[in-house]
C-alpha positions as MATLAB code, in Angstrom:
seq = 'MMKQIKYWSIKLIVIIMPLLAACSSDDDPISLNSYIVGTWHSFKGSGYGNGQSADIEITKTGVYSAAYSEVTFESGNKAVMRGWLTDKYGLSHWEQEACTYTINGDIVIVKDSQGETADFVFDAKDRTLLLKGATTNPDGKIIYVTIYYTK';
ca = [
      12.918  -17.358   12.010;
      10.201  -18.327    9.882;
       9.254  -21.251   11.986;
       8.960  -18.794   14.878;
       6.257  -16.719   13.000;
       4.591  -19.748   12.361;
       4.694  -20.704   15.884;
       3.685  -17.178   17.055;
       0.701  -17.138   14.525;
      -0.394  -20.689   15.997;
       0.220  -19.052   19.627;
      -1.805  -15.955   18.704;
      -4.563  -18.304   17.461;
      -4.972  -20.092   20.806;
      -4.927  -16.719   22.493;
      -7.154  -15.057   20.126;
      -9.928  -17.693   19.974;
     -11.995  -16.750   23.066;
     -12.116  -13.100   22.190;
     -13.531  -10.104   20.273;
     -12.729   -6.554   19.306;
     -11.748   -3.799   16.482;
      -9.349   -1.358   14.312;
      -7.848    2.295   13.645;
      -6.593    4.898   10.460;
      -4.755    7.815    8.931;
      -4.560    9.137    5.137;
      -1.152   10.936    4.344;
       0.463    8.881    1.495;
       4.055    7.399    2.410;
       6.889    6.000    0.207;
       7.538    2.800    1.549;
      11.233    2.587    0.448;
      12.299    5.814    2.783;
       9.493    4.957    5.373;
      10.370    0.990    6.192;
      13.863    1.779    7.857;
      13.740    1.517   11.780;
      12.517   -0.947   14.133;
       8.823   -2.104   13.854;
       7.257   -4.072   16.692;
       4.031   -5.993   16.920;
       1.183   -4.333   18.969;
      -2.025   -6.334   17.702;
      -2.869   -9.580   16.916;
      -6.340  -10.559   15.027;
      -7.831  -13.580   14.296;
     -10.735  -15.164   12.528;
     -12.129  -18.703   12.382;
     -15.237  -20.562   13.137;
     -17.426  -17.580   12.525;
     -15.868  -15.692   15.444;
     -13.189  -12.838   15.461;
     -11.059  -11.536   17.823;
      -8.171   -8.890   18.332;
      -5.525   -8.872   21.133;
      -3.277   -5.927   22.248;
       0.450   -7.261   22.204;
       3.326   -5.665   24.232;
       6.653   -6.663   25.470;
       5.390   -7.117   28.996;
       1.688   -7.380   29.172;
      -0.442  -10.689   29.128;
       0.487  -11.519   25.636;
       3.829  -10.917   25.758;
       5.171  -14.044   24.450;
       3.350  -13.033   21.026;
       5.603  -10.061   20.971;
       8.022   -9.668   18.104;
      10.133   -6.892   16.229;
      11.657   -6.307   13.067;
      14.405   -3.918   12.226;
      14.770   -2.849    8.800;
      18.196   -1.023    7.987;
      19.498    0.465    4.760;
      20.997   -1.937    2.170;
      18.102   -4.371    2.661;
      19.420   -5.930    5.756;
      16.981   -6.714    8.701;
      17.032   -8.160   12.012;
      14.053  -10.086   13.103;
      13.467  -10.779   17.220;
      11.168  -12.687   19.279;
      10.051  -15.212   22.083;
      11.048  -18.545   21.014;
      10.098  -21.625   23.433;
      12.656  -24.641   23.374;
      11.950  -28.320   23.383;
      12.105  -27.876   27.379;
       9.373  -25.273   27.383;
      11.715  -22.402   28.165;
      11.299  -19.261   26.583;
      14.116  -16.980   25.502;
      14.648  -13.836   23.361;
      16.209  -14.717   19.771;
      17.230  -12.898   16.652;
      18.080  -13.647   13.158;
      19.916  -11.515   10.576;
      17.898  -11.442    7.337;
      17.552   -9.523    4.020;
      14.334   -7.761    2.489;
      13.010   -6.770   -0.732;
      10.210   -4.470   -1.562;
       7.506   -5.268   -4.181;
       5.041   -2.469   -4.303;
       3.385   -2.553   -0.841;
       5.137   -5.886    0.200;
       7.810   -6.037    2.213;
       9.529   -9.531    1.575;
      11.762  -10.829    4.512;
      14.127  -13.714    3.799;
      15.869  -15.733    6.496;
      19.273  -17.369    6.574;
      17.679  -20.621    5.507;
      15.746  -18.815    2.405;
      12.641  -19.051    4.099;
      10.271  -15.904    3.444;
       7.485  -13.850    5.107;
       5.581  -11.205    3.470;
       4.750   -8.318    5.314;
       2.057   -6.278    3.784;
       2.288   -2.222    4.208;
      -0.776   -0.267    4.957;
      -0.291    3.259    4.088;
      -3.575    4.255    5.579;
      -3.021    3.201    9.177;
       0.995    2.910    8.353;
       1.413   -0.342    9.788;
       2.796   -3.598    8.656;
       0.661   -6.786    8.588;
       1.919  -10.620    8.600;
      -0.827  -12.753    7.791;
      -1.042  -16.349    8.138;
      -3.365  -19.589    8.545;
      -3.513  -22.739   10.380;
      -5.941  -25.395   11.221;
      -7.472  -25.592   14.866;
      -7.978  -28.844   16.488;
     -11.180  -29.387   14.859;
      -9.970  -29.160   11.451;
     -11.087  -25.500   10.961;
      -9.020  -22.860    9.346;
      -8.025  -19.950   11.560;
      -6.713  -17.110    9.924;
      -4.136  -14.754   11.885;
      -2.930  -11.406   10.977;
      -0.088   -9.715   13.326;
       0.168   -5.773   13.006;
       3.570   -4.085   13.537;
       4.244   -0.152   13.909;
       7.221    1.974   14.246;
];
């Protein structure tokens, strides 16, 4: 599943490069330990590279549906990650993987069955989880990508 997250980050980079956009807000303090339980879904992707930035809206059935993913956090530190995966034949299918998670401050660390981890940063102001990554584009420039999740 962590390989899929890397795949989605790269996919978002390709989608985001030619676009431009913005962000949101709220101010009530939240306890992450109780607030995290439930299903979170990706709703926006943001990228920066080559001196340009861009945002895209991610929905389950829209233009960028291939970038859509979900994480369900359960009590007992169990999680399930779901998302689109393209196989070696170029066919996409919905896949899910059982994971575990721990919370360290405002970071939710998700660990898959192979021991790979992904750090989701909780933004209490926006009540979102952010998954950040970086990769290199074909020109050798670094592209930074953030995928935003909400309940």
